C-alpha positions in Angstrom: 48.3 -9.9 33.4 48.0 -6.0 33.7 44.8 -5.3 32.9 45.3 -1.6 32.6 46.2 1.1 29.0 49.8 1.8 29.0 52.5 1.9 26.6 51.8 -0.8 24.8 47.9 -0.4 24.1 48.2 -0.2 20.6 50.0 -3.8 19.9 46.9 -5.1 17.9 46.7 -2.2 15.9 50.8 -3.1 14.7 49.8 -7.0 14.5 47.1 -5.7 11.7 49.3 -3.1 10.2 52.3 -6.3 9.9 49.9 -8.3 8.7 48.3 -5.9 5.9 52.3 -5.3 5.2 52.5 -8.5 3.0 49.8 -6.7 0.9 49.2 -4.7 -2.3 51.7 -1.6 -2.2 49.1 0.4 -3.3 46.3 -0.9 -0.7 48.7 -0.4 2.2 49.3 3.2 1.0 45.9 4.4 0.6 45.0 7.2 2.7 42.7 6.2 5.7 40.2 9.0 4.2 40.0 7.7 1.0 39.0 4.0 2.5 36.3 6.0 4.4 34.9 7.7 1.2 35.1 4.2 -0.5 32.9 2.9 2.3 30.4 5.7 2.2 30.3 4.8 -1.7 29.9 1.4 -1.5 27.3 1.9 0.8 25.5 4.4 -0.3 25.2 2.5 -3.9 23.7 -1.0 -2.4 21.7 1.0 -0.1 20.3 2.9 -3.1 20.0 -0.5 -5.2 18.1 -2.2 -2.0 15.8 1.0 -1.5 14.9 0.8 -5.9 13.2 -2.7 -5.2 10.8 -0.9 -2.9 8.2 0.0 -5.1 5.9 2.0 -2.7 5.7 3.7 1.0 5.3 0.4 2.9 5.1 1.9 6.5 1.8 3.9 6.2 0.5 6.4 7.2 4.3 7.0 8.7 5.8 7.3 5.1 3.6 9.7 3.9 3.0 12.1 6.5 6.7 13.2 5.9 6.4 12.9 2.4 3.4 15.5 2.3 4.9 17.6 4.9 8.0 18.0 2.9 6.2 18.8 -0.5 4.0 21.6 1.7 7.3 22.5 3.0 9.0 23.9 -0.1 5.5 24.6 -1.6 4.2 27.1 0.8 6.7 27.2 3.4 4.1 25.7 6.1 4.2 21.8 7.4 0.8 21.1 6.3 -1.4 18.4 5.0 -3.6 19.0 1.8 -3.4 22.7 2.8 -4.4 21.6 6.7 -1.8 22.3 9.2 -0.9 19.5 11.9 1.3 18.9 15.0 4.9 18.8 14.7 6.4 15.5 13.5 9.9 17.3 12.8 11.6 19.2 10.5 14.6 17.7 9.4 12.7 14.0 7.4 10.3 16.4 5.6 12.9 19.2 4.7 15.0 16.1 2.9 12.0 14.5 1.3 10.2 17.7 0.6 12.6 18.7 -2.2 12.8 15.6 -4.7 9.6 15.0 -4.0 8.3 18.4 -5.3 10.3 18.9 -8.3 9.0 17.4 -11.3 6.7 14.0 -11.1 6.3 11.9 -8.0 8.1 8.7 -9.4 11.5 10.6 -10.4 11.2 12.5 -7.3 10.7 9.4 -5.2 13.6 7.5 -7.0 16.0 10.8 -6.3 14.4 10.4 -2.5 15.9 7.0 -2.1 19.7 8.0 -3.6 19.4 10.9 -1.3 18.6 9.2 2.0 21.1 6.1 0.9 23.9 8.8 1.0 22.5 10.2 4.5 22.4 7.1 6.4 25.6 6.4 5.0 27.4 9.5 6.1 27.1 8.4 9.7 30.2 6.4 9.1 31.7 9.8 9.0 31.6 11.0 12.7 32.2 7.1 13.7 35.2 7.3 11.8 36.7 10.5 13.3 35.4 9.7 17.1 37.0 6.4 17.3 40.0 7.4 15.2 41.1 9.3 18.3 40.4 6.2 20.5 41.7 3.9 18.4 43.7 4.7 15.3 42.7 5.0 11.7 42.5 1.0 11.2 39.8 0.0 14.0 38.3 3.2 13.0 37.7 2.2 9.5 36.2 -1.1 11.1 33.5 0.7 13.3 33.0 2.5 10.4 32.0 -0.3 8.4 30.0 -2.1 11.0 28.0 1.5 11.2 27.2 0.9 7.7 26.5 -3.4 8.1 23.2 -3.4 10.6 19.9 -4.6 8.9 18.0 -1.2 10.4 19.6 0.6 7.8 16.9 -0.8 5.2 14.6 2.2 6.5 16.8 4.2 3.8 14.7 2.5 1.3 11.7 4.0 3.3 10.7 7.6 4.3 11.6 7.7 7.8 12.9 9.9 10.2 15.1 6.7 11.1 17.1 8.0 8.3 18.8 11.0 9.4 18.6 10.1 13.0 20.9 7.4 12.7 23.7 10.1 12.0 22.6 12.8 14.1 22.8 10.5 17.5 26.3 9.4 16.8 27.3 13.2 16.0 25.7 14.4 18.8 27.4 11.5 21.2 30.8 12.9 19.3 30.0 16.5 20.1 28.9 15.5 24.1 32.3 13.4 24.4 34.5 16.1 23.0 32.9 18.9 25.2 33.5 16.7 28.4 37.4 16.6 27.2 37.8 19.8 26.3 34.6 22.6 27.3 35.9 25.4 24.8 32.5 27.5 23.7 32.6 26.5 20.6 32.3 22.7 21.2 29.6 23.5 23.4 28.1 24.9 20.8 28.0 22.3 18.6 26.7 20.0 21.5 23.7 22.1 21.5 23.6 22.6 17.6 24.1 18.7 17.3 21.5 17.6 20.3 19.0 20.1 18.4 19.7 18.9 14.6 18.4 15.0 16.2 15.5 16.8 18.2 14.4 18.2 14.7 14.8 15.0 13.3 12.8 13.5 15.9 11.7 14.9 19.2 12.4 11.5 21.2 16.0 12.8 20.9 15.5 15.4 23.4 16.6 12.7 26.0 20.1 13.5 25.0 20.1 16.7 27.0 19.7 14.5 30.1 22.5 12.0 28.9 24.5 14.6 28.4 23.9 16.0 32.1 24.6 12.5 33.6 27.7 12.0 31.6 28.9 15.5 32.4 28.2 15.0 35.9 29.4 11.4 35.9 32.5 12.3 34.2 33.3 15.2 36.0 32.4 13.2 39.8 34.7 10.4 38.7 37.6 12.9 37.6 37.1 14.5 41.3 36.3 18.1 39.3 32.6 18.5 39.8 33.4 22.4 40.4 34.3 22.5 36.6 30.0 22.1 36.0 30.1 25.7 36.1 31.9 25.9 33.0 29.4 24.4 30.8 26.7 27.2 31.9 26.6 28.7 28.0 25.1 25.1 27.3 23.0 24.7 30.1 21.8 28.4 28.8 21.3 27.8 25.3 18.8 24.7 25.9 16.9 26.3 28.9 16.2 29.4 26.5 15.2 27.0 23.5 13.0 25.1 25.8 11.3 28.3 27.1 10.7 29.0 23.2 9.3 25.7 22.4 7.3 25.9 25.2 5.9 29.5 24.4 4.9 28.3 21.0 3.3 24.9 22.1 1.3 26.0 24.8 0.5 29.2 23.7 -3.8 29.4 24.1 -3.7 27.3 27.1 -2.8 24.5 25.3 -2.0 20.8 27.8 1.6 20.4 28.8 1.1 17.3 26.5 1.2 19.8 23.5 5.0 20.1 24.1 5.5 16.4 22.4 3.6 17.7 19.2 2.6 14.9 17.0 3.6 12.3 20.2 1.1 14.1 22.1 -0.3 10.8 23.2 2.5 9.9 24.8 2.3 12.1 27.8 -1.6 11.5 28.1 -1.2 8.1 29.3 -0.4 6.1 32.8 2.2 3.8 32.5 2.2 0.5 34.7 5.5 0.1 36.4 6.0 -3.6 36.1 5.1 -2.9 32.4 7.5 -0.4 31.9 10.4 -2.3 33.7 9.7 -5.5 31.7 9.8 -3.4 28.5 13.2 -1.6 29.1 14.9 -4.5 30.2 13.2 -6.1 26.6 14.9 -2.8 25.0 18.2 -3.7 26.5 18.1 -7.3 25.3 17.3 -5.7 21.9 20.3 -3.6 22.2 22.6 -6.9 22.3 20.6 -8.3 19.6 21.2 -5.5 17.1 24.4 -5.1 17.8 25.6 -8.8 18.0 26.4 -8.8 21.5 30.1 -8.4 21.3 30.2 -4.5 21.5 28.1 -4.4 24.7 30.3 -6.1 26.4 33.6 -4.8 24.9 32.2 -1.2 26.1 31.8 -2.8 29.7 35.1 -4.1 29.8 36.7 -0.7 28.9 34.5 0.4 31.7 36.5 -2.0 34.5 39.8 -1.4 32.7 42.6 1.0 34.8 44.3 3.7 33.5 42.3 4.8 30.6 43.4 8.0 28.7 40.9 11.2 29.1 38.8 10.7 26.3 38.3 7.1 27.0 36.7 8.1 29.9 34.6 11.0 28.5 33.5 8.2 25.6 32.5 6.0 28.6 30.7 8.2 30.0 28.6 9.5 27.1 28.1 6.0 25.6 26.7 4.4 28.8 24.5 7.6 29.4 23.2 8.0 26.1 22.6 4.1 26.1 20.3 3.8 29.4 18.5 7.0 28.7 17.8 6.0 24.9 16.6 2.9 26.2 14.9 3.6 29.2 12.6 6.2 27.1 12.0 3.7 24.4 11.0 1.1 26.8 8.8 2.9 28.5 7.4 4.3 25.5 7.0 0.9 24.3 4.8 -0.6 26.9 1.9 1.5 26.0 2.0 1.8 22.7 4.1 -0.3 20.9 3.4 -3.7 22.6 6.8 -5.4 21.4 10.0 -4.3 20.3 10.3 -0.3 19.1 14.3 -1.3 17.4 13.6 1.6 15.2 13.6 4.0 17.6 17.0 2.2 19.4 18.9 1.4 16.2 21.1 4.9 16.4 23.0 3.3 19.8 24.9 1.2 17.0 27.4 3.3 16.1 28.3 4.2 19.7 29.0 1.1 20.7 31.0 0.2 17.7 33.2 2.9 18.6 33.6 1.2 21.6 34.7 -2.4 20.3 37.3 -0.5 18.2 38.4 1.3 21.0 38.7 -2.0 23.1 40.8 -4.0 20.5 43.2 -1.0 19.9 43.6 0.0 23.7 44.6 -4.0 24.2 41.2 -5.5 24.6 41.5 -5.7 28.4 39.5 -9.1 29.9 40.1 -9.2 33.9 38.7 -12.2 34.3 35.9 -10.8 36.7 34.8 -8.4 34.9 34.6 -10.5 31.8 32.9 -13.1 33.2 30.1 -11.0 35.0 29.6 -9.0 31.1 29.6 -12.5 29.3 27.5 -13.8 31.8 24.9 -10.9 32.1 24.5 -10.5 28.2 23.6 -14.2 28.0 21.4 -14.1 30.9 19.3 -10.9 29.6 19.0 -12.6 25.7 18.1 -16.1 27.2 15.2 -14.1 29.2 14.1 -12.3 26.3 10.8 -14.0 24.7 12.1 -13.8 21.1 9.6 -16.5 19.7 6.9 -14.2 20.9 8.3 -11.1 19.8 9.0 -12.4 16.3 5.7 -12.1 13.7 4.8 -10.2 10.4 3.7 -7.4 12.7 6.5 -7.0 14.3 9.3 -7.1 12.0 8.0 -3.8 10.9 9.3 -1.7 13.8 12.7 -4.1 14.0 14.6 -5.1 11.3 17.0 -7.1 13.2 13.9 -9.8 13.7 13.6 -10.4 10.5 16.1 -12.9 9.4 14.1 -15.0 12.4 11.1 -14.0 11.3 12.2 -15.9 8.1 13.4 -18.5 9.7 10.3 -19.3 11.0 9.1 -19.2 7.8 11.4 -22.3 6.0 11.2 -23.7 9.3 8.1 -23.7 11.6 9.2 -25.7 14.2 12.6 -24.2 15.1 12.5 -22.6 18.7 13.9 -19.0 18.4 14.8 -18.7 22.0 17.2 -21.6 21.8 18.3 -20.1 18.5 19.0 -16.9 20.0 20.4 -17.8 23.3 23.2 -20.1 21.3 24.8 -17.1 19.3 24.6 -15.1 22.5 26.7 -17.8 24.0 29.3 -18.1 21.1 29.4 -14.4 21.0 30.0 -13.8 24.6 32.0 -17.1 24.7 34.4 -15.6 21.8 35.1 -12.3 24.0 36.3 -13.6 26.6 37.9 -17.1 25.3 39.5 -16.2 21.9 43.4 -15.9 21.8 44.5 -12.3 21.6 46.1 -12.8 18.5 43.0 -13.8 16.7 40.6 -11.3 18.4 40.6 -8.9 15.0 38.2 -12.0 13.6 35.4 -10.2 16.1 34.7 -7.3 13.8 35.3 -9.5 10.4 32.7 -11.8 11.9 30.1 -9.5 13.1 30.2 -7.6 9.9 29.4 -10.8 8.1 26.4 -11.5 10.3 25.1 -8.3 9.6 26.0 -7.9 6.2 23.8 -11.3 5.9 21.1 -10.1 8.0 21.0 -6.6 6.3 20.3 -8.5 2.7 17.6 -10.5 4.2 16.1 -7.4 6.2 16.3 -5.6 2.7 14.5 -8.3 0.8 11.7 -8.6 3.1 10.7 -5.2 3.3 10.7 -4.7 -0.5 8.6 -7.9 -0.9 6.1 -6.5 1.7 5.8 -3.2 0.1 5.4 -5.0 -3.3 2.8 -7.2 -2.1 1.3 -3.9 -0.8 1.1 -2.5 -3.9 -2.4 -4.0 -5.8 -4.4 -3.3 -3.1 -3.4 0.0 -2.5 -2.7 1.8 -6.0 -2.7 -1.0 -8.3 0.1 -1.6 -11.1 0.3 1.9 -11.7 0.5 4.1 -9.0 0.1 7.8 -10.8 -3.1 6.2 -12.3 -5.5 10.0 -11.4 -2.6 11.9 -12.5 -2.4 9.7 -15.7 -6.1 10.0 -16.3 -5.6 13.6 -17.0 -8.1 14.6 -14.8 -8.5 18.1 -13.2 -8.3 18.2 -9.0 -10.2 15.3 -7.5 -11.3 14.3 -4.6 -10.9 10.7 -2.6 -14.1 9.8 -1.1 -13.1 7.0 1.8 -15.8 4.3 2.8 -14.2 1.9 4.4 -14.3 -1.0 2.4 -11.0 -0.9 0.7 -7.6 -0.7 2.4 -7.2 2.8 4.2 -3.6 2.8 3.1 -4.9 3.3 -0.6 -5.9 6.7 0.5 -3.0 7.6 1.7 -0.9 5.7 -1.3 -2.9 7.5 -4.0 -2.6 11.2 -2.2 1.2 10.3 -2.2 1.2 9.5 -6.2 -1.4 11.8 -7.5 -0.8 15.7 -7.2 -4.3 16.2 -8.7 -6.0 14.5 -5.7 -6.2 17.5 -3.5 -8.9 16.3 -0.9 -10.2 13.8 1.4 -13.6 12.8 2.4 -14.9 10.2 4.6 -18.5 8.6 3.9 -20.8 8.6 7.0 -18.7 6.7 10.1 -15.9 6.0 7.9 -12.1 6.9 9.1 -8.6 6.8 7.9 -5.7 6.6 10.6 -3.2 9.5 10.8 -3.5 13.1 10.7 -5.0 13.3 7.2 -7.9 16.5 6.6 -10.8 14.2 6.0 -14.4 16.2 7.0 -17.3 13.6 7.0 -20.5 13.6 4.3 -23.5 11.8 4.2 -26.1 11.8 1.3 -29.3 13.3 1.2 -32.1 10.9 -0.4 -31.5 12.6 -3.9 -27.6 11.6 -3.2 -26.3 14.9 -2.8 -23.3 14.7 -0.7 -23.0 17.2 2.0 -20.6 17.9 5.2 -21.9 18.5 8.6 -23.5 22.1 8.0 -25.3 21.1 5.1 -23.0 22.4 2.7 -22.7 20.3 -1.1 -19.0 19.2 -2.5 -18.6 21.0 -5.6 -15.8 18.9 -7.4 -15.2 17.8 -11.1 -13.5 14.5 -10.2 -13.8 12.2 -7.4 -11.7 8.5 -6.6 -13.6 5.9 -4.6 -14.2 2.2 -4.3 -16.3 0.6 -6.4 -18.6 -0.3 -4.0 -19.9 3.4 -4.8 -21.8 4.9 -8.0 -21.9 8.6 -8.7 -24.2 10.6 -10.7 -21.1 11.0 -13.5 -19.3 9.1 -15.8 -16.6 6.2 -14.9 -13.0 7.8 -16.2 -10.4 4.9 -15.1 -9.8 2.3 -12.9 -6.9 1.5 -10.7 -7.1 -2.1 -11.0 -8.0 -3.1 -7.4 -11.8 -1.8 -7.5 -11.2 1.8 -7.0 -12.0 4.5 -10.1 -12.0 7.9 -10.8 -15.0 9.3 -11.6 -15.6 12.2 -13.9 -18.8 14.2 -12.1 -20.9 17.2 -11.9 -21.2 19.7 -9.7 -22.3 19.0 -6.7 -21.2 15.5 -5.8 -24.1 13.1 -5.8 -24.3 9.3 -5.2 -26.4 7.2 -7.6 -25.8 4.0 -5.5 -23.8 2.7 -2.4 -23.3 -1.2 -2.4 -22.4 -2.3 1.3 -20.5 -5.7 2.3 -19.3 -7.1 -0.9 -16.0 -8.7 -0.5 -13.7 -7.5 -3.4 -14.0 -11.1 -4.8 -17.8 -10.8 -4.6 -18.8 -12.7 -1.8 -21.6 -11.8 0.5 -20.9 -13.7 4.1 -24.3 -12.4 6.0 -26.0 -9.2 4.9 -25.2 -7.1 1.8 -27.0 -4.2 0.7 -27.9 -2.2 -1.7 -29.1 1.4 -1.5 -30.4 3.5 -4.7 -30.6 7.3 -4.4 -33.2 9.3 -6.3 -34.8 6.0 -6.8 -37.7 6.5 -9.5 -38.6 2.9 -10.5 -35.7 0.3 -11.9 -34.5 -2.9 -11.0 -31.8 -5.0 -9.3 -30.4 -8.0 -11.4 -29.3 -10.1 -9.1 -27.4 -13.6 -9.4 -26.1 -15.7 -6.6 -24.0 -18.8 -6.9 -23.4 -20.9 -3.9 -20.4 -23.1 -3.3 -22.2 -24.9 -0.4 -25.9 -25.6 0.5 -27.0 -21.9 1.6 -30.4 -20.5 2.9 -31.0 -17.2 1.1 -33.3 -14.3 1.7 -34.2 -11.3 -0.4 -35.4 -7.9 1.0 -36.7 -5.0 -0.7 -36.9 -1.9 1.4 -36.7 -4.3 4.5 -39.7 -5.9 3.8 -38.9 -10.1 3.3 -39.0 -10.2 -0.7 -38.0 -13.5 -1.5 -36.2 -16.3 0.2 -34.6 -19.9 -1.3 -32.4 -22.9 0.1 -29.8 -22.7 -2.8 -28.2 -26.1 -3.5 -24.1 -26.2 -3.3 -23.2 -25.5 -6.8 -26.5 -23.9 -7.6 -27.6 -20.3 -8.9 -30.1 -18.2 -8.6 -31.4 -15.4 -10.9 -33.7 -12.7 -10.4 -34.7 -9.3 -10.7 -36.5 -7.3 -8.0 -38.2 -4.2 -9.2 -37.9 -0.8 -7.0 -40.7 -0.3 -5.0 -43.2 2.5 -6.0 -42.1 5.8 -3.9 -43.5 6.2 -0.1 -46.4 8.0 0.5 -43.9 10.7 2.0 -42.1 11.1 -1.3 -39.1 9.3 -0.3 -36.8 8.4 -3.0 -34.6 6.1 -1.7 -34.7 2.2 -2.4 -32.7 -0.3 -0.8 -32.5 -4.1 -1.3 -30.9 -6.7 1.0 -29.7 -10.2 0.7 -29.2 -12.4 3.7 -27.1 -15.5 3.7 -26.6 -18.1 6.5 -22.8 -18.5 4.7 -20.5 -17.5 1.9 -22.6 -16.9 -1.2 -20.9 -15.5 -4.9 -22.8 -12.5 -6.0 -22.0 -12.8 -9.4 -24.3 -10.0 -10.4 -25.9 -7.4 -8.3 -26.7 -4.2 -10.1 -29.2 -2.0 -10.0 -30.6 -0.7 -13.4 -32.6 2.4 -13.9 -35.8 3.0 -16.1 -33.0 4.9 -18.8 -30.7 1.6 -18.4 -28.4 3.0 -16.7 
């Protein structure tokens, strides 16, 4: 049997059309463009519906960083967070998120943003269709577009993440690259530069597409024995050189280190990467490409590469698809080896559309299956997935970065004894066997089966994302995320103590426009680029920064472990309250190491500021026998062994002021196991 791609290359498409000919006349006559529009519309609607079930940002601080940058972009024209500049995270995602979030209230803006993102991510089907139809015809191009919209990673459309715009941007750039290999006209080269810059403005990771284009160009022209034609691409090289020089001038001014070229990802350039770990993680991510595409498209592209008599467009596609896949997989794998520690699929799944285009081209061009290349490609795919330690990589902590793992994670929840390595290995064998052994007349079932599997995984991923976000809402912002704004208060600051979820700070800032500043109390620290000066208290409770300057603000949000000189005006329902205070901001009391459920395990401390008499009311309950010691101003005051189920009530009067005029009182509760603090409150002489 001849394995080239000759005159009979469209036999499968003809078979597909012949089968469709018996269908309704109206369906047969619908133009491909109309089917494409319908695909995008249905995908947008379904993705929006799934996104609407996500009540709050889930991946923090990433989502809220892009949201705050977007708000700043439309309000001030700068990419700031709470009025302070930050390193470059990208322009496209803030531009998409900022407009709906800046118009009207945050809740309505958040809803509108999800609709916008559902459309943006679904538009990836358009360049996939337009590219695939030049290689495979309309029918298979529609199949590639449908698969593009089915993968579980599109659940990111419900989150404020760069993945949403990066997905269509990468396939747009790859398509332009392939076109430029065939027709190096100035306009097409300009399209390559524009598409890659768009992807890089979405996520700096896309700079690797420049290297991928260079590799594809040299590979393609080398195989064509036209390497001298490289000179025709000088406008592209000149454009990238000019952009790189301008970027370097902007980022490195003032003697900044070279790693500053990476903007917010500066840390990626400041560490050493171990060779063995880097290789291992590159292979992990190569296996993940097989996993999130369902094996079949990767094997199909490999078989296309081996096929003879390929038309030039198909040769250009193969050069681009392989170059982009290798470049991105290598970059992501090396990065993940030091900065992620598991599969960073969310940085890689934009490869899926390129491989779906290849699957469509393989099917449309007769599905060549030369025996030796087919066996080698199938065995390599199976071996890589068998080697992948799936069981070690699937956990609640890893699914956030790899949505394809979510169905496997849910499988372990339902059947804890299941061996995921065996499950994946069996799936890989079945997929590879289907490519190599399925009768030619039944090959059309491959994209159908793949679409069903991906769609089912997508439903699973969307459900888990919504459930996880819902689970995190009570502890971060409570039932009403806009509770600070709804309290009708003036401008407020958040004072973070470290005894509540740090995500509550980012969520509160995202949902409430009145929260304009954030402070840390002493050594507490909030992850992310949030401006957060540290404050410390004087003995009279006044909070000052490192220069000794007082904080003058009318309202403060803080954990219920703090009491301020002022009045509590609202509570989120999760141990976080809003206080109205008279400037300067002053602490009245700080209760440390008492959990949200009022449990003390080890040592708890109550610090009273501006202490001029009063008493600490104590009521402790012991679930089991416990030894408890009470101290006042670091001096033992009382000690007792509590029997299981017993309660200890007492009042500890504040010690007289020290001879040096100290106005700070402290009380400690020390236990040898968990004890419930039913009451632990200080009463001042005036009853406050």
